[in-house]
Residue frames as qw, qx, qy, qz and C-alpha x, y, z in Angstrom:
[[0.051, -0.191, -0.694, -0.692, 10.80, 1.47, 6.06],
 [0.389, 0.106, 0.322, -0.856, 7.32, 3.01, 6.31],
 [0.522, 0.337, 0.762, -0.182, 4.00, 1.30, 5.65],
 [0.464, 0.755, 0.004, -0.463, 3.47, 3.63, 2.73],
 [0.198, 0.611, -0.706, -0.299, 6.54, 2.20, 1.00],
 [0.295, -0.106, 0.947, -0.078, 5.76, -1.39, 1.99],
 [0.482, 0.461, 0.695, -0.270, 2.21, -1.30, 0.60],
 [0.204, 0.570, -0.287, -0.742, 2.94, 0.59, -2.63],
 [0.047, 0.092, -0.905, -0.412, 2.70, -2.57, -4.73],
 [0.071, 0.475, 0.865, -0.146, -0.83, -3.22, -3.41],
 [0.140, 0.692, 0.237, -0.667, -1.87, 0.41, -3.80],
 [0.162, 0.523, -0.483, -0.684, -0.65, 0.45, -7.41],
 [0.324, 0.100, 0.930, 0.139, -2.31, -2.85, -8.39],
 [0.337, 0.006, -0.453, -0.825, -4.71, -2.77, -11.35],
 [0.119, 0.177, 0.901, -0.377, -7.61, -3.92, -9.22],
 [0.337, -0.080, -0.396, -0.850, -10.55, -3.54, -11.60],
 [0.491, -0.322, -0.793, -0.164, -12.57, -6.39, -10.07],
 [0.340, -0.398, -0.612, 0.593, -12.46, -5.06, -6.52],
 [0.039, 0.217, 0.028, -0.975, -13.22, -1.52, -7.62],
 [0.345, -0.187, -0.638, -0.662, -16.10, -2.75, -9.78],
 [0.424, -0.465, -0.765, 0.133, -17.73, -4.19, -6.66],
 [0.231, -0.370, -0.358, 0.825, -17.20, -0.91, -4.79],
 [0.116, 0.081, -0.225, -0.964, -18.76, 1.34, -7.43],
 [0.401, -0.291, -0.716, -0.491, -21.92, -0.77, -7.61],
 [0.522, -0.559, -0.625, 0.156, -22.68, -0.38, -3.90],
 [0.046, -0.835, 0.010, -0.549, -23.26, 3.03, -2.28],
 [0.729, -0.680, 0.078, -0.028, -22.38, 1.68, 1.18],
 [0.854, -0.058, 0.129, 0.501, -19.02, 0.37, -0.05],
 [0.372, 0.653, 0.082, 0.654, -18.36, 3.72, -1.72],
 [0.347, -0.855, 0.043, -0.384, -19.06, 5.57, 1.54],
 [0.852, -0.485, 0.119, 0.158, -16.94, 3.17, 3.56],
 [0.766, 0.204, 0.125, 0.597, -14.04, 3.44, 1.13],
 [0.159, 0.781, 0.054, 0.602, -14.32, 7.24, 1.03],
 [0.516, -0.805, 0.105, -0.273, -14.18, 7.40, 4.84],
 [0.950, -0.091, -0.151, 0.258, -11.37, 4.82, 5.18],
 [0.527, 0.441, -0.258, 0.679, -8.44, 7.29, 5.13],
 [0.225, -0.608, 0.217, -0.730, -9.90, 9.10, 8.19],
 [0.870, -0.386, -0.249, -0.178, -10.54, 5.96, 10.26],
 [0.293, -0.730, 0.581, -0.210, -8.42, 5.56, 13.37],
 [0.969, 0.096, -0.229, 0.000, -6.27, 2.47, 13.26],
 [0.423, -0.731, 0.535, 0.027, -3.23, 0.99, 14.93],
 [0.824, 0.451, -0.339, -0.050, -0.75, -0.88, 12.76],
 [0.876, -0.351, 0.097, 0.317, 2.02, -3.24, 13.77],
 [0.227, -0.720, 0.407, 0.514, 5.59, -2.12, 13.13],
 [0.712, 0.614, -0.218, -0.264, 6.51, -2.28, 9.44],
 [0.960, -0.055, 0.134, 0.239, 8.80, -5.12, 8.34],
 [0.413, -0.583, 0.374, 0.591, 12.49, -4.56, 7.69],
 [0.420, 0.660, -0.323, -0.532, 13.42, -3.45, 4.14],
 [0.314, 0.375, -0.823, -0.289, 13.38, -6.24, 1.59],
 [0.245, 0.062, 0.915, -0.314, 11.02, -8.43, 3.61],
 [0.221, -0.296, -0.740, -0.563, 7.99, -9.86, 1.83],
 [0.339, -0.064, 0.371, -0.862, 4.68, -8.62, 3.23],
 [0.115, -0.333, -0.932, -0.090, 1.88, -11.01, 4.08],
 [0.233, -0.318, -0.117, -0.911, -1.05, -8.62, 3.76],
 [0.685, -0.439, -0.501, -0.296, -3.41, -11.00, 5.53],
 [0.653, -0.273, -0.481, 0.518, -1.07, -11.16, 8.54],
 [0.145, 0.121, -0.119, 0.975, -0.83, -7.36, 8.60],
 [0.462, -0.414, -0.325, -0.714, -4.63, -7.08, 8.58],
 [0.730, -0.399, -0.554, 0.039, -4.85, -9.54, 11.50],
 [0.548, -0.249, -0.359, 0.713, -2.49, -7.35, 13.55],
 [0.023, 0.285, 0.112, 0.952, -4.18, -4.06, 12.63],
 [0.045, -0.507, -0.721, 0.471, -6.64, -2.59, 15.13],
 [0.002, -0.355, -0.443, -0.823, -9.48, -0.59, 13.56],
 [0.194, 0.234, 0.489, -0.817, -12.01, 1.76, 15.16],
 [0.033, 0.339, 0.849, 0.405, -15.07, 0.20, 13.51],
 [0.054, -0.753, -0.587, 0.293, -17.52, 2.28, 15.51],
 [0.093, -0.660, 0.100, 0.739, -15.78, 5.50, 14.47],
 [0.110, -0.067, 0.735, 0.666, -15.72, 4.30, 10.86],
 [0.037, 0.566, 0.817, 0.107, -19.46, 3.75, 10.99],
 [0.063, -0.803, -0.306, 0.507, -19.94, 7.31, 12.19],
 [0.128, -0.492, 0.401, 0.762, -17.73, 8.72, 9.44],
 [0.033, -0.015, -0.808, -0.588, -19.52, 6.74, 6.73],
 [0.567, 0.016, 0.174, -0.805, -23.01, 6.97, 8.24],
 [0.677, 0.082, -0.678, -0.275, -23.34, 3.20, 8.28],
 [0.818, -0.473, 0.089, -0.315, -24.55, 0.73, 10.89],
 [0.400, -0.585, 0.706, 0.008, -22.03, -1.53, 12.66],
 [0.795, 0.157, 0.585, 0.010, -23.26, -4.54, 10.67],
 [0.625, 0.775, 0.083, 0.049, -22.79, -2.72, 7.34],
 [0.026, -0.869, 0.494, -0.006, -19.33, -1.58, 8.43],
 [0.578, -0.364, 0.730, 0.026, -18.22, -5.12, 9.28],
 [0.775, 0.394, 0.491, 0.052, -19.68, -6.60, 6.10],
 [0.434, 0.899, -0.060, 0.022, -18.23, -3.77, 3.99],
 [0.258, -0.771, 0.579, 0.062, -14.81, -4.10, 5.62],
 [0.725, -0.086, 0.674, 0.107, -14.66, -7.77, 4.66],
 [0.678, 0.647, 0.332, 0.108, -15.53, -6.94, 1.05],
 [0.216, 0.955, -0.197, 0.051, -13.20, -3.93, 0.73],
 [0.405, -0.660, 0.631, 0.049, -10.31, -5.62, 2.54],
 [0.761, 0.016, 0.645, 0.075, -10.74, -9.00, 0.86],
 [0.657, 0.655, 0.322, 0.189, -10.83, -7.41, -2.58],
 [0.622, -0.073, 0.084, 0.775, -7.80, -5.18, -2.01],
 [0.107, 0.826, 0.314, 0.456, -9.70, -1.90, -2.24],
 [0.327, -0.895, 0.175, -0.247, -8.54, -0.60, 1.16],
 [0.681, 0.285, -0.535, 0.410, -5.14, -1.12, 2.75],
 [0.627, -0.524, -0.484, 0.315, -4.22, -1.32, 6.45],
 [0.414, -0.139, -0.133, 0.890, -2.33, 1.99, 6.45],
 [0.155, 0.678, 0.387, -0.606, -5.47, 3.97, 5.59],
 [0.128, 0.413, -0.483, -0.761, -4.84, 4.22, 1.88],
 [0.781, 0.391, 0.337, -0.351, -6.90, 2.95, -1.03],
 [0.653, 0.163, 0.572, 0.468, -6.02, 1.12, -4.18],
 [0.118, -0.285, 0.221, 0.925, -5.19, 3.82, -6.74],
 [0.123, -0.307, -0.712, -0.619, -8.18, 2.95, -8.94],
 [0.306, -0.668, -0.668, 0.114, -10.59, 3.20, -6.00],
 [0.284, -0.533, -0.162, 0.780, -9.03, 6.49, -4.93],
 [0.047, -0.050, 0.448, 0.891, -9.44, 7.93, -8.44],
 [0.212, -0.479, -0.760, -0.385, -13.07, 6.80, -8.70],
 [0.323, -0.679, -0.548, 0.367, -13.96, 8.32, -5.33],
 [0.210, -0.419, 0.041, 0.882, -12.31, 11.64, -6.22],
 [0.057, -0.114, -0.595, -0.794, -14.11, 11.79, -9.59],
 [0.273, -0.576, -0.760, -0.127, -17.42, 10.88, -7.99],
 [0.297, -0.643, -0.380, 0.595, -16.99, 13.60, -5.35],
 [0.126, -0.255, 0.257, 0.924, -15.99, 16.20, -7.95],
 [0.133, -0.297, -0.720, -0.612, -18.99, 15.31, -10.11],
 [0.300, -0.653, -0.684, 0.126, -21.36, 15.54, -7.16],
 [0.256, -0.567, -0.175, 0.763, -19.98, 18.91, -6.09],
 [0.045, -0.072, 0.455, 0.886, -20.15, 20.27, -9.63],
 [0.197, -0.459, -0.777, -0.382, -23.74, 19.07, -9.92],
 [0.298, -0.662, -0.557, 0.403, -24.69, 20.72, -6.64],
 [0.152, -0.574, 0.017, 0.804, -23.33, 24.05, -7.89],
 [0.596, 0.711, 0.293, -0.231, -24.80, 23.65, -11.35],
 [0.011, -0.704, 0.565, 0.431, -21.39, 23.53, -13.02],
 [0.919, 0.356, 0.075, -0.153, -21.34, 21.52, -16.24],
 [0.784, -0.194, 0.362, 0.466, -18.30, 19.53, -17.39],
 [0.535, 0.442, 0.304, 0.653, -16.06, 21.74, -19.50],
 [0.090, -0.938, -0.181, -0.280, -17.14, 25.00, -17.85],
 [0.633, -0.709, 0.101, 0.292, -14.20, 24.89, -15.47],
 [0.698, 0.054, 0.319, 0.639, -11.76, 25.06, -18.39],
 [0.242, 0.829, 0.298, 0.407, -13.06, 28.46, -19.47]]
């Protein structure tokens, strides 16, 4: 079984509280947006049907925090503090994925920023 399958329940969770914290902090947004590109080393996934202790998986996951800081343009201290918030609130997952609500927010934010940079107004793309 792959990590993607094992963590699907966490990725699909309706995590409004954790995502609410993320959207109110630009550093957390940048860290979450960069998370899928961060190098990490996961333990082997559990056998099918085994319950997953997410905290234990996090403890066994090795993360390139310095590289993450470079990707998100954040200092090491901000990366470590942000990781605790994002991890502890279920916004990021050890396999490099995000909770589905966080992923949607980041994509919408990026699309809105790009449209604004090009002077495209909402609704003009439908024409």
